[in-house]
N, C-alpha and C positions, 0 to 999 in steps of 0.2 A: 876316079869313077864318075861318070856323068849322072845327071839327074834321073834319067830313066832307069839306069842300072841300079841306082840306090833304091828307087821305089820298088823295082822288081825284086831285088835282093831281100828287102825287108818283107815284102809280101810273101815270098817263098820261105823266108825264115819263120814266119808265123803260120806257114802251111795254109795260106788263104788262096782261094781261086780269085780271079778278077771279079767275078760276080759277088763273092763274099766281101771283098774289099769295098766294092761300090756300095753294098748294103751298109757297111760300117760307116760310110761317109755321111750318113744321115740325110738331112734335107737336100743337100747338094746332090743331085742325080747326074751321073755321068754315064754315058753308054759304054759298053764293053770295048767298042772299037776306039773310042777316044782314049781310054786307059791304055789300050794296046799301043796306040800311036805315041803316047807319052813315054811308055816303057821302052819302046823301040827307038826313041830319039827322033821321031819324025815330027813331033810337036816340040819345038825348041823353047817356046815361051807360053806355058800354060797360064791361065788366069790365076790371079792371087787367091781367089776363093777356092779354086781347085787345089792349089798347093797347101793351103791351110787345112782343108778337109782331109787331104791325103795324110798330112803330118799327124793330125789328131787320130785318124783311123789306124795309122801304123804306130802310134805312140812314139814318135820321134819329133825332133825340132824341124821347123821349116828351114832353118839354116843348114841342117844336115842334108835335107832334100836338095836344096839349092847349091850345095857344094861349098858353102861358106864355112863349114865346120866338118871335121872328121869324126866328131863325137855325136852319136845319134841322139843322146839326151842332152838337153840344155844344162849348163852348169847351175848348181844350186846356189842361189844367192841368199844370204841371211836376210830375214825380214828386218826392216828398219825398226829400231826401238822407239817407242813414244817417249817423249821427254816427260820427266816427272813434273807434276804441277809445282809452280813456284809460289811461295808465299805461305 
């Protein structure tokens, strides 16, 4: 599945219109046509800030959007433990 298809599938899974998704992207404003072009695969290399904003709004990882992972959610990594004070 390509990037645009992943974005569109997640948007539809969440029952969001393009306008609603754009609103959820917060400070990064994207027009409806730009999102349509990304979903349709006409924009092959969206800007990094657009990918990050889309990932946050869709609650998926940027790796998933980019096709680097087939898992929508990033793996949970345990927090590193702080070393006990010595002495």
